C-alpha positions as a printed NumPy array, in Angstrom:
array([[-62.318,  67.356, -11.123],
       [-63.494,  63.947,  -9.836],
       [-64.74 ,  62.984, -13.295],
       [-61.408,  63.881, -14.884],
       [-59.442,  61.822, -12.337],
       [-61.798,  58.876, -12.775],
       [-61.471,  59.069, -16.558],
       [-57.675,  59.092, -16.298],
       [-57.7  ,  56.093, -13.952],
       [-60.012,  54.159, -16.286],
       [-57.749,  54.889, -19.265],
       [-54.653,  53.824, -17.316],
       [-56.32 ,  50.612, -16.226],
       [-57.485,  49.831, -19.766],
       [-54.036,  50.446, -21.208],
       [-52.37 ,  48.296, -18.568],
       [-54.699,  45.406, -19.385],
       [-53.869,  45.483, -23.071],
       [-50.121,  45.723, -22.45 ],
       [-50.207,  42.316, -20.759],
       [-51.736,  40.52 , -23.733],
       [-49.921,  37.303, -24.577],
       [-47.93 ,  37.083, -27.782],
       [-47.041,  34.257, -30.154],
       [-43.521,  34.051, -28.61 ],
       [-45.171,  33.828, -25.148],
       [-47.277,  30.916, -26.433],
       [-44.242,  29.137, -27.895],
       [-42.236,  29.535, -24.673],
       [-45.175,  28.346, -22.585],
       [-45.789,  25.413, -24.908],
       [-42.187,  24.265, -24.699],
       [-42.012,  24.571, -20.908],
       [-45.432,  22.909, -20.467],
       [-44.843,  19.981, -22.823],
       [-42.131,  18.028, -24.545],
       [-43.267,  19.221, -27.981],
       [-40.782,  20.377, -30.578],
       [-40.47 ,  24.101, -31.22 ],
       [-41.927,  23.745, -34.738],
       [-45.076,  22.139, -33.317],
       [-45.395,  24.874, -30.684],
       [-44.971,  27.52 , -33.41 ],
       [-47.692,  25.889, -35.489],
       [-50.001,  25.696, -32.477],
       [-49.354,  29.333, -31.585],
       [-50.332,  30.505, -35.071],
       [-53.456,  28.341, -35.099],
       [-54.45 ,  29.46 , -31.591],
       [-54.02 ,  33.132, -32.511],
       [-56.414,  32.658, -35.45 ],
       [-58.978,  30.375, -33.801],
       [-59.289,  31.669, -30.252],
       [-60.568,  34.971, -28.964],
       [-57.83 ,  37.284, -27.649],
       [-58.815,  36.403, -24.069],
       [-58.97 ,  32.705, -24.979],
       [-55.444,  32.902, -26.375],
       [-54.248,  34.675, -23.215],
       [-56.002,  32.03 , -21.097],
       [-54.188,  29.188, -22.866],
       [-50.821,  30.936, -22.485],
       [-51.449,  31.679, -18.793],
       [-52.459,  28.046, -18.256],
       [-49.287,  26.737, -19.894],
       [-47.188,  29.18 , -17.872],
       [-48.944,  27.961, -14.697],
       [-49.92 ,  31.557, -13.912],
       [-52.819,  30.65 , -11.621],
       [-53.872,  34.227, -10.854],
       [-54.113,  35.171, -14.539],
       [-55.754,  31.869, -15.445],
       [-58.427,  32.429, -12.779],
       [-58.98 ,  36.036, -13.824],
       [-59.436,  35.077, -17.459],
       [-61.575,  32.02 , -16.659],
       [-64.092,  34.274, -14.919],
       [-64.089,  36.616, -17.918],
       [-64.469,  34.016, -20.706],
       [-67.771,  32.713, -21.971],
       [-68.479,  28.993, -21.816],
       [-67.921,  28.795, -25.578],
       [-64.527,  30.478, -25.306],
       [-63.479,  28.089, -22.538],
       [-64.617,  25.096, -24.597],
       [-62.75 ,  26.396, -27.66 ],
       [-59.555,  26.786, -25.605],
       [-59.856,  23.299, -24.118],
       [-60.676,  21.693, -27.452],
       [-57.793,  23.504, -29.102],
       [-55.309,  22.288, -26.49 ],
       [-56.589,  18.737, -26.887],
       [-56.452,  18.752, -30.704],
       [-53.779,  21.338, -31.593],
       [-50.707,  19.19 , -30.974],
       [-52.062,  16.401, -33.187],
       [-53.   ,  18.828, -35.95 ],
       [-49.525,  20.333, -35.949],
       [-47.631,  17.066, -35.527],
       [-49.638,  15.374, -38.268],
       [-47.416,  16.558, -41.108],
       [-48.393,  20.227, -40.997],
       [-45.949,  21.418, -38.345],
       [-44.277,  23.752, -40.807],
       [-47.569,  25.149, -42.039],
       [-49.74 ,  27.349, -39.852],
       [-52.977,  26.988, -41.838]])
């Protein structure tokens, strides 16, 4: 009986973690509230981030832009150094990539 209850709790926890995954619209909303970038640039960045970053890295960037400190801290402790570097590098370079004439194209 204990094993069955534990298994159910683990499944519920796992499903609740995946439900909270950030989406492209979450990224766009966070980008616009975090910066003064145009919606088209935020859309471009969201598409690029979704392709380039790990799922947790993407969630980390969205949580950071939304100033969700608890989620940012939780994800920071979960991400590898490489994932954190990729997220930081993306946020430094993404706006320029998307504003540099490719805002309408999410390559």
